[in-house]
C-alpha positions, 0 to 999 in steps of 0.5 A, spaced: 516 514 464 514 520 468 516 523 474 512 528 477 516 534 480 513 533 487 518 527 487 525 529 484 531 530 489 527 527 494 527 519 493 533 515 495 529 509 491 523 509 487 518 506 492 511 508 494 510 505 501 503 502 500 497 504 505 496 498 510 490 498 513 491 498 521 498 497 520 500 504 517 501 509 522 505 515 523 511 512 526 512 508 520 510 513 515 515 518 518 520 513 518 519 511 511 519 518 508 526 520 512 529 514 509 527 517 502 521 513 500 514 515 500 510 513 506 502 513 506 497 511 511 489 510 510 485 515 513 481 510 516 486 508 520 486 514 524 480 512 529 476 516 532 476 521 526 478 527 530 485 523 530 487 524 523 488 532 524 493 530 530 496 525 525 497 529 519 500 535 524 505 530 527 507 528 520 508 535 517 512 537 523 516 532 524 518 531 516 519 539 516 524 538 522 528 533 519 528 537 512 531 543 516 536 539 519 538 535 513 537 540 507 542 535 503 537 529 504 530 532 504 524 527 506 520 524 501 513 526 500 507 523 504 500 520 502 494 519 505 489 513 502 482 515 501 477 510 500 472 513 495 466 508 496 459 510 498 460 506 504 465 511 507 461 516 511 468 519 513 470 521 506 468 529 506 471 530 513 477 526 512 478 530 505 477 537 508 483 535 513 487 533 508 486 540 505 487 543 511 494 540 512 495 541 504 497 533 503 501 533 497 499 526 495 492 522 495 492 515 493 484 513 492 481 506 492 475 503 490 472 508 486 474 514 481 471 521 483 472 527 479 470 532 484 475 529 489 481 529 484 479 537 483 479 538 490 486 535 491 488 539 485 485 545 488 490 545 494 496 543 489 496 536 491 496 530 486 492 523 486 494 516 484 488 511 483 489 504 484 486 499 479 486 492 477 485 492 470 485 497 464 477 499 464 478 501 471 485 505 469 482 508 463 476 511 468 481 513 473 485 518 468 478 520 464 476 523 471 482 526 472 487 522 476 494 524 475 497 517 476 496 510 476 497 504 481 497 497 478 495 492 483 497 486 479 497 479 481 501 477 487 500 483 491 497 483 498 490 485 500 485 486 494 490 484 489 488 483 481 490 477 477 493 480 471 501 479 470 505 485 472 509 484 466 502 484 461 499 490 466 505 495 465 506 494 458 499 494 456 498 501 460 504 504 457 501 503 450 496 509 452 498 512 458 505 516 459 504 519 466 506 516 472 505 509 474 507 505 480 507 497 480 504 493 485 505 485 486 510 481 490 515 487 490 519 485 496 527 487 495 531 492 491 532 487 485 524 487 484 524 494 484 529 495 479 525 490 475 519 494 476 523 500 473 525 496 467 518 494 465 516 501 464 513 503 471 516 509 475 515 507 482 515 500 485 509 500 490 511 496 496 506 493 502 508 487 505 515 488 507 513 494 511 509 489 515 515 486 518 518 493 521 519 495 528 514 501 526 509 497 523 502 497 527 502 489 527 502 484 532 509 480 533 506 474 531 503 477 524 510 480 523 514 473 525 509 470 520 511 474 514 518 473 515 517 465 516 512 465 510 513 464 502 509 465 496 506 458 497 503 460 503 499 466 500 491 464 499 487 468 494 480 468 497 474 473 497 471 470 503 473 475 508 471 481 505 467 479 499 472 482 494 478 477 492 485 478 496 491 475 498 492 472 505 497 468 509 495 461 510 498 460 517 493 465 519 487 462 516 489 455 519 490 459 526 482 461 525 480 454 525 479 453 517 482 449 511 485 454 507 485 449 501 477 448 502 475 455 503 467 456 502 465 460 496 458 462 498 456 469 500 461 471 506 456 475 510 452 468 511 458 464 513 460 462 520 466 460 523 467 462 531 462 461 536 460 468 540 457 468 547 450 468 544 452 461 541 451 464 534 457 464 529 461 469 526 466 469 521 473 471 523 475 479 521 479 480 515 486 484 517 485 483 524 485 475 525 486 473 517 492 477 515 493 480 508 500 479 505 503 479 498 507 473 494 514 477 495 515 475 502 520 470 501 525 475 501 524 479 507 527 474 512 527 478 519 523 484 522 528 490 522 527 498 522 524 501 516 530 505 515 534 499 515 529 495 510 530 501 505 537 501 506 537 494 504 533 495 498 537 501 495 543 496 496 540 491 492 537 496 487 544 499 486 547 492 485 542 489 480 544 489 473 543 484 467 547 477 468 551 476 462 548 472 456 
């Protein structure tokens, strides 16, 4: 396994907090980093676009102040997620701000782009790219990504369908660089399991939705704590790409989660607007994403408390006697 120098001596537990659309904001990122895990957020969460400059300045300043006050326990690095898809017309603007603030880590999604990797390397940063299969993984490394995020079955949001056990093993057959594993990881024992499989990091998202600092409505947080793996539905209806969503949020939107339409989601209709036309519920805002690991979350708590619990569970995890 390979741990980049950026992380050495700065992690309390080998965890990267996944960038959660709408949910991840500076409050959460700062809390994660101060507690010793990589905090991240999607650049697109900063709206309007000019707000990204303020967010990056605040994160850097608060983490620097923390490091001056706690030299024996410096904060973990933070990351910004960039959507590398042609529909993202903010990419150049957002990447320029990341260069201005020398963001230490970029998480790229929905497209591997060589020039992005070169730009990040130019200011001294590193790039991890998220992938759902070996074809995308090889392409990302060929185009210069430093590490891979393996989004396996059971992960929240736009997850893949490959078992994490198979995904890590097959990737390690050809790649010896840093790997983060995503897929139903929501406690410290699962983080330990990811390491045993051969990953360097666990990539944790859903558990952080149920934290005090997360930008999620209370009903969403409570639904996370009250649900389990059987409450997750895998569907392409809401965005056109398969993802995992909370069944109770689908029910609340007036749909049958066991009989969701499979035709083009842009042509589906579910709620009546003022003009009498019908429009489908919005993913992330009304239909809430989540991974299958949420059965071990239990309650809403501050991010630092959750990370401390993860660390206890991680340290206590050992093989049972045969």
